[in-house]
TIKOL-601862 format. One record per atom (N, C-alpha, C, CB): z, y, x; residue in one letter; atom name. Coordinates in steps of 0.02 Angstrom, whole numbers. Atoms other than C-alpha are relative to their C-alpha. Glycine has a CB too. Layout:
// TIKOL-601862
+--------+--------+--------+------+------+
|      z |      y |      x | rest | atom |
+--------+--------+--------+------+------+
|      Z |      Y |      X |    a |   CA |
...
+--------+--------+--------+------+------+
***
This chain:
// TIKOL-601862
+--------+--------+--------+------+------+
|      z |      y |      x | rest | atom |
+--------+--------+--------+------+------+
|    -37 |     56 |     27 |    m |    N |
|  -2439 |   3118 |   2459 |    m |   CA |
|    -14 |    -63 |     41 |    m |    C |
|    -19 |    -12 |    -74 |    m |   CB |
|      6 |     63 |    -36 |    k |    N |
|  -2409 |   2950 |   2537 |    k |   CA |
|    -31 |    -54 |    -45 |    k |    C |
|     70 |    -24 |     26 |    k |   CB |
|     33 |     52 |     38 |    k |    N |
|  -2519 |   2806 |   2481 |    k |   CA |
|     50 |    -56 |    -17 |    k |    C |
|    -60 |    -29 |     39 |    k |   CB |
|    -42 |     56 |     21 |    a |    N |
|  -2442 |   2659 |   2389 |    a |   CA |
|    -45 |    -56 |    -26 |    a |    C |
|     52 |     23 |    -54 |    a |   CB |
|     38 |     59 |     18 |    y |    N |
|  -2494 |   2487 |   2332 |    y |   CA |
|     34 |    -39 |    -56 |    y |    C |
|    -10 |    -45 |     61 |    y |   CB |
|    -23 |     51 |     47 |    v |    N |
|  -2478 |   2366 |   2187 |    v |   CA |
|    -30 |    -65 |     26 |    v |    C |
|    -21 |     16 |    -75 |    v |   CB |
|     25 |     64 |    -26 |    y |    N |
|  -2493 |   2185 |   2240 |    y |   CA |
|     21 |    -57 |    -46 |    y |    C |
|     26 |    -12 |     72 |    y |   CB |
|    -16 |     60 |     39 |    i |    N |
|  -2494 |   2015 |   2159 |    i |   CA |
|      1 |    -60 |     48 |    i |    C |
|    -53 |    -12 |    -57 |    i |   CB |
|     -8 |     62 |    -38 |    l |    N |
|  -2431 |   1855 |   2240 |    l |   CA |
|     -8 |    -58 |    -48 |    l |    C |
|     69 |     -3 |     38 |    l |   CB |
|      5 |     61 |     40 |    k |    N |
|  -2468 |   1680 |   2177 |    k |   CA |
|     22 |    -59 |     44 |    k |    C |
|    -74 |    -11 |    -26 |    k |   CB |
|    -23 |     56 |    -40 |    d |    N |
|  -2384 |   1520 |   2233 |    d |   CA |
|    -35 |    -66 |    -20 |    d |    C |
|     76 |     -8 |     -7 |    d |   CB |
|     31 |     65 |     12 |    k |    N |
|  -2430 |   1335 |   2234 |    k |   CA |
|     12 |    -26 |    -70 |    k |    C |
|     25 |    -51 |     51 |    k |   CB |
|    -14 |     20 |     69 |    k |    N |
|  -2352 |   1313 |   2062 |    k |   CA |
|    -36 |     45 |    -50 |    k |    C |
|     76 |      2 |    -13 |    k |   CB |
|     39 |    -45 |     42 |    e |    N |
|  -2471 |   1447 |   1995 |    e |   CA |
|     43 |     56 |    -31 |    e |    C |
|    -35 |    -39 |    -56 |    e |   CB |
|    -42 |    -55 |     23 |    a |    N |
|  -2327 |   1571 |   1970 |    a |   CA |
|    -23 |     65 |     32 |    a |    C |
|     76 |    -14 |     15 |    a |   CB |
|     20 |    -65 |    -25 |    f |    N |
|  -2365 |   1756 |   1990 |    f |   CA |
|     61 |     44 |     12 |    f |    C |
|    -48 |     34 |    -49 |    f |   CB |
|    -49 |    -53 |    -12 |    y |    N |
|  -2261 |   1897 |   2062 |    y |   CA |
|    -38 |     65 |      8 |    y |    C |
|     45 |    -16 |     64 |    y |   CB |
|     32 |    -66 |     -4 |    i |    N |
|  -2309 |   2080 |   2040 |    i |   CA |
|     50 |     48 |     31 |    i |    C |
|    -23 |     25 |    -71 |    i |   CB |
|    -44 |    -49 |    -32 |    g |    N |
|  -2238 |   2216 |   2152 |    g |   CA |
|    -38 |     62 |     20 |    g |    C |
|     32 |    -31 |     61 |    g |   CB |
|     30 |    -62 |    -26 |    s |    N |
|  -2268 |   2390 |   2220 |    s |   CA |
|     40 |     23 |     60 |    s |    C |
|     -2 |     56 |    -55 |    s |   CB |
|    -32 |    -22 |    -62 |    t |    N |
|  -2229 |   2471 |   2387 |    t |   CA |
|    -41 |     56 |     32 |    t |    C |
|      9 |    -58 |     49 |    t |   CB |
|     36 |    -50 |    -40 |    s |    N |
|  -2274 |   2614 |   2502 |    s |   CA |
|    -17 |    -27 |     69 |    s |    C |
|     40 |     65 |      5 |    s |   CB |
|     15 |     32 |    -64 |    n |    N |
|  -2277 |   2497 |   2653 |    n |   CA |
|    -17 |    -73 |    -12 |    n |    C |
|     61 |      7 |     49 |    n |   CB |
|     22 |     67 |     20 |    i |    N |
|  -2379 |   2344 |   2609 |    i |   CA |
|     13 |    -52 |     54 |    i |    C |
|    -74 |      1 |    -17 |    i |   CB |
|    -10 |     49 |    -54 |    v |    N |
|  -2366 |   2260 |   2780 |    v |   CA |
|     72 |    -23 |      3 |    v |    C |
|    -21 |     30 |     68 |    v |   CB |
|    -71 |     18 |     -3 |    n |    N |
|  -2176 |   2266 |   2786 |    n |   CA |
|     23 |    -38 |    -62 |    n |    C |
|     43 |     62 |      9 |    n |   CB |
|    -21 |     32 |     62 |    r |    N |
|  -2156 |   2218 |   2604 |    r |   CA |
|    -24 |    -73 |     -3 |    r |    C |
|    -26 |     39 |    -61 |    r |   CB |
|     26 |     69 |      2 |    l |    N |
|  -2267 |   2065 |   2618 |    l |   CA |
|     36 |    -44 |     51 |    l |    C |
|    -75 |     -1 |     14 |    l |   CB |
|    -39 |     37 |    -50 |    k |    N |
|  -2173 |   2014 |   2776 |    k |   CA |
|     68 |    -19 |    -28 |    k |    C |
|      9 |     43 |     64 |    k |   CB |
|    -65 |     15 |     31 |    q |    N |
|  -2009 |   2025 |   2679 |    q |   CA |
|     -7 |    -60 |    -47 |    q |    C |
|     26 |     61 |    -39 |    q |   CB |
|     10 |     56 |     46 |    h |    N |
|  -2081 |   1906 |   2549 |    h |   CA |
|     -8 |    -66 |     38 |    h |    C |
|    -62 |     12 |    -43 |    h |   CB |
|     14 |     62 |    -36 |    t |    N |
|  -2138 |   1779 |   2679 |    t |   CA |
|     58 |    -20 |     46 |    t |    C |
|    -62 |      7 |     41 |    t |   CB |
|    -58 |     17 |    -42 |    d |    N |
|  -1978 |   1789 |   2785 |    d |   CA |
|     51 |    -43 |    -36 |    d |    C |
|     34 |     64 |     25 |    d |   CB |
|    -45 |     40 |     43 |    r |    N |
|  -1879 |   1713 |   2640 |    r |   CA |
|     73 |      4 |     22 |    r |    C |
|    -23 |    -73 |      1 |    r |   CB |
|    -69 |     -8 |    -22 |    k |    N |
|  -1713 |   1784 |   2700 |    k |   CA |
|     46 |     18 |    -59 |    k |    C |
|      5 |     54 |     53 |    k |   CB |
|    -41 |    -23 |     56 |    d |    N |
|  -1653 |   1857 |   2533 |    d |   CA |
|      0 |    -54 |    -55 |    d |    C |
|    -27 |     67 |    -28 |    d |   CB |
|     -3 |     56 |     48 |    v |    N |
|  -1597 |   1707 |   2428 |    v |   CA |
|      3 |     23 |    -72 |    v |    C |
|     60 |    -43 |     16 |    v |   CB |
|     -3 |    -26 |     68 |    d |    N |
|  -1574 |   1819 |   2276 |    d |   CA |
|    -66 |     28 |    -25 |    d |    C |
|     53 |     54 |     -3 |    d |   CB |
|     64 |    -29 |     20 |    s |    N |
|  -1754 |   1880 |   2274 |    s |   CA |
|    -40 |    -50 |    -42 |    s |    C |
|    -41 |     22 |     62 |    s |   CB |
|     43 |     42 |     42 |    t |    N |
|  -1879 |   1815 |   2147 |    t |   CA |
|    -47 |    -42 |     41 |    t |    C |
|    -40 |     44 |    -49 |    t |   CB |
|     49 |     37 |    -40 |    t |    N |
|  -2002 |   1765 |   2280 |    t |   CA |
|     30 |    -52 |     46 |    t |    C |
|    -40 |     49 |     42 |    t |   CB |
|    -33 |     51 |    -41 |    y |    N |
|  -1873 |   1662 |   2375 |    y |   CA |
|    -13 |    -70 |    -29 |    y |    C |
|     76 |     13 |      5 |    y |   CB |
|     10 |     64 |     35 |    r |    N |
|  -1898 |   1525 |   2245 |    r |   CA |
|    -73 |    -20 |     -5 |    r |    C |
|     31 |      3 |    -69 |    r |   CB |
|     71 |     16 |      4 |    m |    N |
|  -2087 |   1534 |   2254 |    m |   CA |
|    -20 |    -48 |     57 |    m |    C |
|    -43 |     64 |      4 |    m |   CB |
|     25 |     48 |    -50 |    k |    N |
|  -2177 |   1393 |   2346 |    k |   CA |
|    -62 |     28 |     34 |    k |    C |
|    -15 |    -69 |    -33 |    k |   CB |
|     55 |    -25 |    -41 |    d |    N |
|  -2286 |   1467 |   2483 |    d |   CA |
|    -41 |     55 |    -35 |    d |    C |
|    -46 |    -57 |     18 |    d |   CB |
|     37 |    -54 |     34 |    p |    N |
|  -2332 |   1633 |   2398 |    p |   CA |
|    -56 |     29 |     43 |    p |    C |
|     48 |     56 |    -20 |    p |   CB |
|     58 |    -28 |    -33 |    q |    N |
|  -2503 |   1701 |   2442 |    q |   CA |
|    -20 |     65 |    -35 |    q |    C |
|    -59 |    -50 |      0 |    q |   CB |
|     24 |    -63 |     28 |    v |    N |
|  -2570 |   1877 |   2417 |    v |   CA |
|    -68 |    -14 |    -32 |    v |    C |
|     -6 |     57 |     55 |    v |   CB |
|     64 |     10 |     34 |    v |    N |
|  -2708 |   1869 |   2286 |    v |   CA |
|    -33 |     66 |    -19 |    v |    C |
|     10 |    -43 |    -62 |    v |   CB |
|     29 |    -65 |     15 |    l |    N |
|  -2731 |   2055 |   2255 |    l |   CA |
|     44 |     56 |     28 |    l |    C |
|    -10 |      9 |    -76 |    l |   CB |
|    -34 |    -62 |    -21 |    v |    N |
|  -2685 |   2223 |   2333 |    v |   CA |
|    -44 |     57 |    -21 |    v |    C |
|     13 |      1 |     79 |    v |   CB |
|     38 |    -59 |     21 |    q |    N |
|  -2737 |   2387 |   2256 |    q |   CA |
|     37 |     64 |     20 |    q |    C |
|    -13 |     -1 |    -77 |    q |   CB |
|    -29 |    -62 |    -26 |    e |    N |
|  -2707 |   2559 |   2331 |    e |   CA |
|      2 |     55 |    -54 |    e |    C |
|    -39 |     25 |     61 |    e |   CB |
|     -9 |    -57 |     45 |    y |    N |
|  -2643 |   2711 |   2234 |    y |   CA |
|     21 |     61 |     41 |    y |    C |
|     52 |    -15 |    -56 |    y |   CB |
|    -15 |    -61 |    -38 |    p |    N |
|  -2618 |   2893 |   2285 |    p |   CA |
|     75 |     15 |      8 |    p |    C |
|    -33 |     58 |    -32 |    p |   CB |
|    -72 |    -14 |     -5 |    s |    N |
|  -2428 |   2890 |   2257 |    s |   CA |
|     40 |    -60 |    -21 |    s |    C |
|     18 |     61 |    -43 |    s |   CB |
|    -45 |     54 |     18 |    i |    N |
|  -2281 |   2772 |   2242 |    i |   CA |
|     19 |      5 |    -74 |    i |    C |
|     64 |      1 |     44 |    i |   CB |
|    -17 |     -9 |     71 |    e |    N |
|  -2242 |   2847 |   2071 |    e |   CA |
|    -52 |    -34 |    -44 |    e |    C |
|      6 |     75 |    -17 |    e |   CB |
|     53 |     30 |     39 |    l |    N |
|  -2411 |   2794 |   2003 |    l |   CA |
|     -1 |    -76 |      9 |    l |    C |
|    -69 |     30 |     20 |    l |   CB |
|     -2 |     72 |    -13 |    a |    N |
|  -2401 |   2623 |   2086 |    a |   CA |
|     56 |    -34 |    -40 |    a |    C |
|      9 |    -14 |     76 |    a |   CB |
|    -57 |     28 |     38 |    r |    N |
|  -2230 |   2592 |   2006 |    r |   CA |
|    -15 |     -2 |    -75 |    r |    C |
|     64 |     41 |     13 |    r |   CB |
|     19 |     -1 |     72 |    k |    N |
|  -2297 |   2643 |   1834 |    k |   CA |
|    -48 |    -58 |    -16 |    k |    C |
|    -32 |     67 |    -19 |    k |   CB |
|     48 |     55 |     10 |    i |    N |
|  -2441 |   2520 |   1852 |    i |   CA |
|     36 |    -67 |      4 |    i |    C |
|    -57 |      4 |     54 |    i |   CB |
|    -39 |     62 |     -6 |    e |    N |
|  -2322 |   2384 |   1911 |    e |   CA |
|     39 |    -14 |    -64 |    e |    C |
|     49 |      4 |     60 |    e |   CB |
|    -40 |      9 |     61 |    r |    N |
|  -2208 |   2411 |   1760 |    r |   CA |
|    -44 |    -19 |    -59 |    r |    C |
|     38 |     64 |    -16 |    r |   CB |
|     46 |     17 |     55 |    k |    N |
|  -2357 |   2406 |   1640 |    k |   CA |
|    -22 |    -72 |      5 |    k |    C |
|    -61 |     47 |      0 |    k |   CB |
|     21 |     70 |     -9 |    l |    N |
|  -2418 |   2243 |   1715 |    l |   CA |
|     56 |    -49 |    -18 |    l |    C |
|    -23 |    -11 |     73 |    l |   CB |
|    -57 |     45 |     14 |    k |    N |
|  -2245 |   2165 |   1705 |    k |   CA |
|     16 |     -3 |    -74 |    k |    C |
|     61 |     22 |     39 |    k |   CB |
|    -13 |     -1 |     72 |    k |    N |
|  -2225 |   2219 |   1523 |    k |   CA |
|    -50 |    -42 |    -39 |    k |    C |
|     -1 |     72 |    -25 |    k |   CB |
|     52 |     40 |     35 |    l |    N |
|  -2387 |   2130 |   1476 |    l |   CA |
|     22 |    -72 |    -10 |    l |    C |
|    -65 |      2 |     39 |    l |   CB |
|    -23 |     69 |      2 |    k |    N |
|  -2312 |   1960 |   1516 |    k |   CA |
|    -54 |    -47 |    -27 |    k |    C |
|     63 |     -6 |    -44 |    k |   CB |
|     56 |     42 |     22 |    r |    N |
|  -2483 |   1887 |   1483 |    r |   CA |
|    -34 |    -31 |     61 |    r |    C |
|    -51 |     40 |    -43 |    r |   CB |
|     28 |     35 |    -58 |    r |    N |
|  -2535 |   1758 |   1609 |    r |   CA |
|    -76 |      6 |      2 |    r |    C |
|     20 |    -74 |     -2 |    r |   CB |
|     73 |     -3 |      1 |    d |    N |
|  -2717 |   1761 |   1552 |    d |   CA |
|    -26 |     68 |     25 |    d |    C |
|    -26 |    -13 |    -70 |    d |   CB |
|     21 |    -67 |    -23 |    y |    N |
|  -2728 |   1949 |   1584 |    y |   CA |
|     10 |      7 |     76 |    y |    C |
|     40 |     55 |    -37 |    y |   CB |
|    -12 |     -2 |    -73 |    i |    N |
|  -2651 |   1932 |   1758 |    i |   CA |
|    -53 |    -41 |     36 |    i |    C |
|     72 |    -26 |     17 |    i |   CB |
|     52 |     41 |    -30 |    e |    N |
|  -2772 |   1791 |   1797 |    e |   CA |
|    -68 |     36 |      1 |    e |    C |
|     -6 |    -67 |    -37 |    e |   CB |
|     62 |    -38 |      5 |    k |    N |
|  -2917 |   1901 |   1739 |    k |   CA |
|     -2 |     55 |     53 |    k |    C |
|     -9 |     31 |    -70 |    k |   CB |
|     -4 |    -53 |    -51 |    i |    N |
|  -2860 |   2043 |   1852 |    i |   CA |
|    -13 |    -30 |     70 |    i |    C |
|     70 |     34 |     -1 |    i |   CB |
|      9 |     32 |    -65 |    v |    N |
|  -2851 |   1924 |   2001 |    v |   CA |
|    -72 |    -22 |      9 |    v |    C |
|     48 |    -61 |      7 |    v |   CB |
|     71 |     21 |     -4 |    r |    N |
|  -3023 |   1851 |   1963 |    r |   CA |
|    -46 |     59 |     14 |    r |    C |
|    -21 |    -35 |    -66 |    r |   CB |
|     43 |    -59 |     -7 |    e |    N |
|  -3101 |   2024 |   1948 |    e |   CA |
|     16 |     39 |     64 |    e |    C |
|      7 |     45 |    -60 |    e |   CB |
|    -20 |    -34 |    -62 |    g |    N |
|  -3005 |   2088 |   2100 |    g |   CA |
|     15 |     74 |     -9 |    g |    C |
|    -54 |     -7 |     50 |    g |   CB |
|    -12 |    -71 |     13 |    y |    N |
|  -2960 |   2252 |   2016 |    y |   CA |
|     46 |      9 |    -60 |    y |    C |
|    -66 |     38 |    -12 |    y |   CB |
|    -45 |    -16 |     56 |    i |    N |
|  -2820 |   2321 |   1906 |    i |   CA |
|    -31 |     57 |    -39 |    i |    C |
|     72 |     18 |     26 |    i |   CB |
|     32 |    -51 |     42 |    k |    N |
|  -2895 |   2418 |   1761 |    k |   CA |
|     49 |     27 |    -53 |    k |    C |
|    -63 |    -29 |    -35 |    k |   CB |
|    -50 |    -27 |     46 |    i |    N |
|  -2740 |   2496 |   1684 |    i |   CA |
|      3 |     76 |      9 |    i |    C |
|     70 |    -32 |     12 |    i |   CB |
|     -6 |    -73 |     -1 |    i |    N |
|  -2729 |   2680 |   1638 |    i |   CA |
|     70 |     18 |    -23 |    i |    C |
|    -55 |     33 |    -45 |    i |   CB |
|    -68 |    -23 |     20 |    v |    N |
|  -2560 |   2767 |   1631 |    v |   CA |
|     -3 |     69 |    -29 |    v |    C |
|     47 |      0 |     60 |    v |   CB |
+--------+--------+--------+------+------+
***
């Protein structure tokens, strides 16, 4: 299986973005290129990577991403970033 990643971006306004990908380098480049005006991160002010966590498959990474997005709890996302580790079980 191909490795995959869940990542969290944070901008100067303290907004978070959660995503998953199988190619972390290319995906982060897409976020910083700011070419897609319809993307969520286009409106972010200077997004920075605050966490990247590796998973054994894209399927698992997407499940973790969806769980994190469903939480919609800023305090929990901040705790994950502080601890540097996503502790979600699917």
